[in-house]
Biopython code that builds the backbone (N, CA, C, O; Angstrom):
import numpy as np
from Bio.PDB.StructureBuilder import StructureBuilder

atoms = [
    (1, "MET", "N", (82.932, -63.679, -36.616)),
    (1, "MET", "CA", (81.498, -63.684, -36.644)),
    (1, "MET", "C", (80.976, -64.268, -37.937)),
    (1, "MET", "O", (81.598, -64.100, -38.986)),
    (2, "SER", "N", (79.840, -64.954, -37.883)),
    (2, "SER", "CA", (79.263, -65.601, -39.033)),
    (2, "SER", "C", (77.812, -65.135, -39.142)),
    (2, "SER", "O", (77.106, -65.031, -38.138)),
    (3, "THR", "N", (77.389, -64.863, -40.338)),
    (3, "THR", "CA", (76.008, -64.491, -40.576)),
    (3, "THR", "C", (75.424, -65.387, -41.676)),
    (3, "THR", "O", (76.015, -65.573, -42.739)),
    (4, "GLU", "N", (74.260, -65.923, -41.381)),
    (4, "GLU", "CA", (73.587, -66.798, -42.398)),
    (4, "GLU", "C", (72.411, -66.052, -43.021)),
    (4, "GLU", "O", (71.588, -65.460, -42.323)),
    (5, "LEU", "N", (72.355, -66.094, -44.317)),
    (5, "LEU", "CA", (71.281, -65.437, -45.087)),
    (5, "LEU", "C", (70.457, -66.480, -45.801)),
    (5, "LEU", "O", (70.984, -67.513, -46.213)),
    (6, "GLU", "N", (69.175, -66.227, -45.952)),
    (6, "GLU", "CA", (68.303, -67.010, -46.829)),
    (6, "GLU", "C", (68.136, -66.196, -48.128)),
    (6, "GLU", "O", (67.761, -65.023, -48.119)),
    (7, "ILE", "N", (68.423, -66.851, -49.190)),
    (7, "ILE", "CA", (68.431, -66.180, -50.510)),
    (7, "ILE", "C", (67.419, -66.921, -51.443)),
    (7, "ILE", "O", (67.433, -68.146, -51.569)),
    (8, "SER", "N", (66.599, -66.153, -52.046)),
    (8, "SER", "CA", (65.653, -66.770, -53.020)),
    (8, "SER", "C", (65.855, -66.168, -54.410)),
    (8, "SER", "O", (66.260, -65.014, -54.553)),
    (9, "GLY", "N", (65.578, -66.939, -55.380)),
    (9, "GLY", "CA", (65.741, -66.458, -56.819)),
    (9, "GLY", "C", (66.907, -67.075, -57.534)),
    (9, "GLY", "O", (67.067, -66.889, -58.740)),
    (10, "MET", "N", (67.734, -67.813, -56.809)),
    (10, "MET", "CA", (68.912, -68.426, -57.482)),
    (10, "MET", "C", (68.476, -69.758, -58.147)),
    (10, "MET", "O", (67.816, -70.600, -57.538)),
    (11, "THR", "N", (68.880, -69.898, -59.420)),
    (11, "THR", "CA", (68.473, -71.086, -60.175)),
    (11, "THR", "C", (69.622, -71.856, -60.772)),
    (11, "THR", "O", (69.431, -72.966, -61.267)),
    (12, "CYS", "N", (70.838, -71.277, -60.735)),
    (12, "CYS", "CA", (71.965, -71.931, -61.426)),
    (12, "CYS", "C", (73.316, -71.561, -60.836)),
    (12, "CYS", "O", (73.400, -70.754, -59.910)),
    (13, "GLY", "N", (74.362, -72.151, -61.375)),
    (13, "GLY", "CA", (75.704, -71.842, -60.912)),
    (13, "GLY", "C", (76.074, -70.368, -61.102)),
    (13, "GLY", "O", (76.772, -69.790, -60.269)),
    (14, "HIS", "N", (75.615, -69.774, -62.174)),
    (14, "HIS", "CA", (75.861, -68.336, -62.433)),
    (14, "HIS", "C", (75.297, -67.476, -61.308)),
    (14, "HIS", "O", (75.913, -66.498, -60.884)),
    (15, "CYS", "N", (74.109, -67.862, -60.832)),
    (15, "CYS", "CA", (73.439, -67.152, -59.708)),
    (15, "CYS", "C", (74.371, -67.199, -58.486)),
    (15, "CYS", "O", (74.649, -66.180, -57.854)),
    (16, "VAL", "N", (74.842, -68.416, -58.177)),
    (16, "VAL", "CA", (75.715, -68.581, -57.024)),
    (16, "VAL", "C", (76.940, -67.717, -57.147)),
    (16, "VAL", "O", (77.342, -67.073, -56.178)),
    (17, "THR", "N", (77.538, -67.688, -58.308)),
    (17, "THR", "CA", (78.720, -66.884, -58.532)),
    (17, "THR", "C", (78.440, -65.377, -58.369)),
    (17, "THR", "O", (79.236, -64.635, -57.792)),
    (18, "ALA", "N", (77.301, -64.965, -58.890)),
    (18, "ALA", "CA", (76.910, -63.517, -58.740)),
    (18, "ALA", "C", (76.693, -63.118, -57.295)),
    (18, "ALA", "O", (77.162, -62.071, -56.847)),
    (19, "VAL", "N", (75.964, -63.980, -56.557)),
    (19, "VAL", "CA", (75.704, -63.694, -55.153)),
    (19, "VAL", "C", (77.011, -63.738, -54.315)),
    (19, "VAL", "O", (77.244, -62.900, -53.444)),
    (20, "THR", "N", (77.816, -64.719, -54.612)),
    (20, "THR", "CA", (79.095, -64.847, -53.876)),
    (20, "THR", "C", (79.924, -63.571, -54.073)),
    (20, "THR", "O", (80.451, -63.002, -53.117)),
    (21, "LYS", "N", (80.026, -63.137, -55.336)),
    (21, "LYS", "CA", (80.834, -61.943, -55.651)),
    (21, "LYS", "C", (80.235, -60.720, -54.975)),
    (21, "LYS", "O", (80.971, -59.891, -54.440)),
    (22, "ALA", "N", (78.963, -60.596, -54.989)),
    (22, "ALA", "CA", (78.268, -59.453, -54.353)),
    (22, "ALA", "C", (78.541, -59.405, -52.862)),
    (22, "ALA", "O", (78.838, -58.350, -52.300)),
    (23, "LEU", "N", (78.433, -60.607, -52.209)),
    (23, "LEU", "CA", (78.656, -60.650, -50.768)),
    (23, "LEU", "C", (80.127, -60.354, -50.407)),
    (23, "LEU", "O", (80.405, -59.682, -49.414)),
    (24, "LYS", "N", (81.030, -60.849, -51.201)),
    (24, "LYS", "CA", (82.501, -60.631, -50.975)),
    (24, "LYS", "C", (82.839, -59.156, -51.178)),
    (24, "LYS", "O", (83.837, -58.687, -50.631)),
    (25, "SER", "N", (82.044, -58.410, -51.942)),
    (25, "SER", "CA", (82.369, -56.989, -52.190)),
    (25, "SER", "C", (82.013, -56.082, -50.986)),
    (25, "SER", "O", (82.434, -54.927, -50.925)),
    (26, "VAL", "N", (81.225, -56.635, -50.024)),
    (26, "VAL", "CA", (80.784, -55.834, -48.842)),
    (26, "VAL", "C", (81.913, -55.689, -47.898)),
    (26, "VAL", "O", (82.537, -56.686, -47.532)),
    (27, "PRO", "N", (82.220, -54.457, -47.471)),
    (27, "PRO", "CA", (83.323, -54.258, -46.500)),
    (27, "PRO", "C", (83.125, -55.091, -45.267)),
    (27, "PRO", "O", (82.019, -55.155, -44.731)),
    (28, "GLY", "N", (84.172, -55.729, -44.806)),
    (28, "GLY", "CA", (84.190, -56.503, -43.596)),
    (28, "GLY", "C", (84.013, -57.974, -43.868)),
    (28, "GLY", "O", (84.207, -58.769, -42.948)),
    (29, "VAL", "N", (83.651, -58.401, -45.088)),
    (29, "VAL", "CA", (83.442, -59.785, -45.410)),
    (29, "VAL", "C", (84.785, -60.470, -45.642)),
    (29, "VAL", "O", (85.565, -60.021, -46.483)),
    (30, "GLN", "N", (85.071, -61.551, -44.912)),
    (30, "GLN", "CA", (86.332, -62.318, -45.094)),
    (30, "GLN", "C", (86.102, -63.444, -46.091)),
    (30, "GLN", "O", (86.971, -63.747, -46.909)),
    (31, "ASP", "N", (84.909, -64.071, -46.020)),
    (31, "ASP", "CA", (84.572, -65.133, -46.939)),
    (31, "ASP", "C", (83.094, -65.324, -47.015)),
    (31, "ASP", "O", (82.372, -64.964, -46.086)),
    (32, "ALA", "N", (82.617, -65.892, -48.119)),
    (32, "ALA", "CA", (81.193, -66.138, -48.290)),
    (32, "ALA", "C", (81.024, -67.452, -49.026)),
    (32, "ALA", "O", (81.634, -67.680, -50.070)),
    (33, "GLN", "N", (80.161, -68.337, -48.449)),
    (33, "GLN", "CA", (79.832, -69.619, -49.049)),
    (33, "GLN", "C", (78.370, -69.637, -49.379)),
    (33, "GLN", "O", (77.530, -69.542, -48.485)),
    (34, "VAL", "N", (78.052, -69.755, -50.625)),
    (34, "VAL", "CA", (76.632, -69.758, -51.130)),
    (34, "VAL", "C", (76.266, -71.167, -51.550)),
    (34, "VAL", "O", (77.025, -71.821, -52.266)),
    (35, "ASP", "N", (75.100, -71.645, -51.107)),
    (35, "ASP", "CA", (74.649, -72.966, -51.454)),
    (35, "ASP", "C", (73.345, -72.864, -52.253)),
    (35, "ASP", "O", (72.329, -72.402, -51.734)),
    (36, "LEU", "N", (73.380, -73.297, -53.514)),
    (36, "LEU", "CA", (72.188, -73.187, -54.362)),
    (36, "LEU", "C", (71.082, -74.074, -53.856)),
    (36, "LEU", "O", (69.935, -73.631, -53.796)),
    (37, "LYS", "N", (71.370, -75.313, -53.485)),
    (37, "LYS", "CA", (70.365, -76.260, -53.115)),
    (37, "LYS", "C", (69.534, -75.825, -51.888)),
    (37, "LYS", "O", (68.313, -75.975, -51.869)),
    (38, "SER", "N", (70.224, -75.285, -50.870)),
    (38, "SER", "CA", (69.527, -74.892, -49.646)),
    (38, "SER", "C", (69.038, -73.461, -49.728)),
    (38, "SER", "O", (68.193, -73.069, -48.923)),
    (39, "GLY", "N", (69.540, -72.646, -50.686)),
    (39, "GLY", "CA", (69.194, -71.303, -50.785)),
    (39, "GLY", "C", (69.702, -70.442, -49.678)),
    (39, "GLY", "O", (69.031, -69.505, -49.245)),
    (40, "THR", "N", (70.921, -70.762, -49.201)),
    (40, "THR", "CA", (71.508, -70.059, -48.090)),
    (40, "THR", "C", (72.929, -69.589, -48.418)),
    (40, "THR", "O", (73.583, -70.107, -49.323)),
    (41, "ALA", "N", (73.383, -68.595, -47.655)),
    (41, "ALA", "CA", (74.763, -68.149, -47.726)),
    (41, "ALA", "C", (75.248, -67.977, -46.289)),
    (41, "ALA", "O", (74.515, -67.481, -45.433)),
    (42, "VAL", "N", (76.450, -68.378, -46.041)),
    (42, "VAL", "CA", (77.119, -68.164, -44.768)),
    (42, "VAL", "C", (78.296, -67.237, -45.018)),
    (42, "VAL", "O", (79.211, -67.551, -45.778)),
    (43, "VAL", "N", (78.247, -66.099, -44.365)),
    (43, "VAL", "CA", (79.247, -65.046, -44.569)),
    (43, "VAL", "C", (80.081, -64.945, -43.240)),
    (43, "VAL", "O", (79.555, -64.840, -42.132)),
    (44, "GLN", "N", (81.413, -64.986, -43.460)),
    (44, "GLN", "CA", (82.349, -64.825, -42.379)),
    (44, "GLN", "C", (82.869, -63.395, -42.359)),
    (44, "GLN", "O", (83.201, -62.852, -43.413)),
    (45, "GLY", "N", (82.946, -62.785, -41.209)),
    (45, "GLY", "CA", (83.526, -61.453, -41.069)),
    (45, "GLY", "C", (82.663, -60.553, -40.244)),
    (45, "GLY", "O", (81.713, -60.994, -39.597)),
    (46, "GLN", "N", (83.000, -59.273, -40.271)),
    (46, "GLN", "CA", (82.314, -58.271, -39.431)),
    (46, "GLN", "C", (81.443, -57.331, -40.267)),
    (46, "GLN", "O", (81.329, -56.147, -39.950)),
    (47, "ALA", "N", (80.824, -57.857, -41.341)),
    (47, "ALA", "CA", (80.038, -56.981, -42.218)),
    (47, "ALA", "C", (78.725, -56.701, -41.600)),
    (47, "ALA", "O", (78.223, -57.480, -40.790)),
    (48, "ASP", "N", (78.127, -55.537, -41.992)),
    (48, "ASP", "CA", (76.811, -55.131, -41.536)),
    (48, "ASP", "C", (75.764, -56.043, -42.294)),
    (48, "ASP", "O", (75.743, -56.124, -43.522)),
    (49, "PRO", "N", (74.907, -56.715, -41.470)),
    (49, "PRO", "CA", (73.912, -57.558, -42.110)),
    (49, "PRO", "C", (73.014, -56.881, -43.144)),
    (49, "PRO", "O", (72.643, -57.488, -44.149)),
    (50, "GLY", "N", (72.676, -55.646, -42.892)),
    (50, "GLY", "CA", (71.875, -54.902, -43.853)),
    (50, "GLY", "C", (72.606, -54.631, -45.174)),
    (50, "GLY", "O", (72.002, -54.612, -46.246)),
    (51, "ALA", "N", (73.884, -54.427, -45.067)),
    (51, "ALA", "CA", (74.726, -54.263, -46.290)),
    (51, "ALA", "C", (74.776, -55.501, -47.088)),
    (51, "ALA", "O", (74.789, -55.454, -48.318)),
    (52, "LEU", "N", (74.805, -56.666, -46.393)),
    (52, "LEU", "CA", (74.811, -57.972, -47.092)),
    (52, "LEU", "C", (73.548, -58.171, -47.847)),
    (52, "LEU", "O", (73.576, -58.558, -49.015)),
    (53, "VAL", "N", (72.402, -57.908, -47.195)),
    (53, "VAL", "CA", (71.143, -58.038, -47.817)),
    (53, "VAL", "C", (71.071, -57.159, -49.039)),
    (53, "VAL", "O", (70.675, -57.611, -50.113)),
    (54, "SER", "N", (71.460, -55.874, -48.880)),
    (54, "SER", "CA", (71.420, -54.883, -49.974)),
    (54, "SER", "C", (72.276, -55.349, -51.168)),
    (54, "SER", "O", (71.881, -55.175, -52.321)),
    (55, "ALA", "N", (73.420, -55.928, -50.890)),
    (55, "ALA", "CA", (74.304, -56.365, -51.998)),
    (55, "ALA", "C", (73.615, -57.470, -52.807)),
    (55, "ALA", "O", (73.695, -57.486, -54.035)),
    (56, "VAL", "N", (72.942, -58.387, -52.117)),
    (56, "VAL", "CA", (72.242, -59.486, -52.808)),
    (56, "VAL", "C", (71.073, -58.937, -53.595)),
    (56, "VAL", "O", (70.850, -59.341, -54.736)),
    (57, "VAL", "N", (70.328, -58.028, -53.008)),
    (57, "VAL", "CA", (69.132, -57.457, -53.724)),
    (57, "VAL", "C", (69.563, -56.676, -54.960)),
    (57, "VAL", "O", (68.864, -56.680, -55.973)),
    (58, "GLU", "N", (70.731, -55.997, -54.879)),
    (58, "GLU", "CA", (71.206, -55.274, -56.030)),
    (58, "GLU", "C", (71.560, -56.155, -57.200)),
    (58, "GLU", "O", (71.589, -55.703, -58.345)),
    (59, "GLU", "N", (71.844, -57.483, -56.899)),
    (59, "GLU", "CA", (72.115, -58.409, -57.961)),
    (59, "GLU", "C", (70.823, -59.027, -58.505)),
    (59, "GLU", "O", (70.864, -59.798, -59.464)),
    (60, "GLY", "N", (69.696, -58.698, -57.909)),
    (60, "GLY", "CA", (68.424, -59.154, -58.445)),
    (60, "GLY", "C", (67.814, -60.356, -57.737)),
    (60, "GLY", "O", (66.934, -61.018, -58.287)),
    (61, "TYR", "N", (68.273, -60.644, -56.524)),
    (61, "TYR", "CA", (67.763, -61.722, -55.719)),
    (61, "TYR", "C", (67.158, -61.207, -54.459)),
    (61, "TYR", "O", (67.385, -60.055, -54.088)),
    (62, "SER", "N", (66.384, -62.035, -53.779)),
    (62, "SER", "CA", (65.834, -61.635, -52.467)),
    (62, "SER", "C", (66.675, -62.277, -51.363)),
    (62, "SER", "O", (67.158, -63.401, -51.497)),
    (63, "ALA", "N", (66.835, -61.535, -50.279)),
    (63, "ALA", "CA", (67.625, -62.048, -49.170)),
    (63, "ALA", "C", (67.076, -61.547, -47.852)),
    (63, "ALA", "O", (66.502, -60.463, -47.754)),
    (64, "GLN", "N", (67.276, -62.377, -46.842)),
    (64, "GLN", "CA", (66.977, -61.887, -45.460)),
    (64, "GLN", "C", (67.968, -62.598, -44.539)),
    (64, "GLN", "O", (68.426, -63.703, -44.828)),
    (65, "VAL", "N", (68.279, -61.955, -43.452)),
    (65, "VAL", "CA", (69.178, -62.506, -42.465)),
    (65, "VAL", "C", (68.446, -63.604, -41.761)),
    (65, "VAL", "O", (67.333, -63.421, -41.268)),
    (66, "HIS", "N", (69.105, -64.794, -41.716)),
    (66, "HIS", "CA", (68.495, -65.955, -41.046)),
    (66, "HIS", "C", (69.014, -65.978, -39.609)),
    (66, "HIS", "O", (68.243, -66.173, -38.669)),
    (67, "ALA", "N", (70.308, -65.779, -39.443)),
    (67, "ALA", "CA", (70.888, -65.863, -38.117)),
    (67, "ALA", "C", (72.299, -65.236, -38.127)),
    (67, "ALA", "O", (73.079, -65.395, -39.067)),
    (68, "ALA", "N", (72.571, -64.532, -37.052)),
    (68, "ALA", "CA", (73.973, -64.055, -36.841)),
    (68, "ALA", "C", (74.569, -64.989, -35.759)),
    (68, "ALA", "O", (74.105, -65.044, -34.620)),
    (69, "LEU", "N", (75.592, -65.696, -36.170)),
    (69, "LEU", "CA", (76.219, -66.713, -35.265)),
    (69, "LEU", "C", (77.528, -66.197, -34.703)),
    (69, "LEU", "O", (78.189, -66.897, -33.936)),
]
sb = StructureBuilder()
sb.init_structure("model")
sb.init_model(0)
sb.init_chain("A")
sb.init_seg("    ")
for serial, (resi, resn, name, xyz) in enumerate(atoms, 1):
    if name == "N":
        sb.init_residue(resn, " ", resi, " ")
    sb.init_atom(name, np.array(xyz, "f"), 0.0, 1.0, " ", f" {name:<3s}", serial, name[0])
structure = sb.get_structure()
């Protein structure tokens, strides 16, 4: 399963690293690809979408689920 998130507040490579690490820490995540330019993240695995959003928000960014694919 793949989940796409829209993330706002990222401005640099450090932001991408922080968001990627936060997403990968959520149980059920197999991989996470974060794109600074588009402001999106694609997460692979069986993680709860609400937990993904919470992990990003805890890092200081805004997130919402764009699509579960």
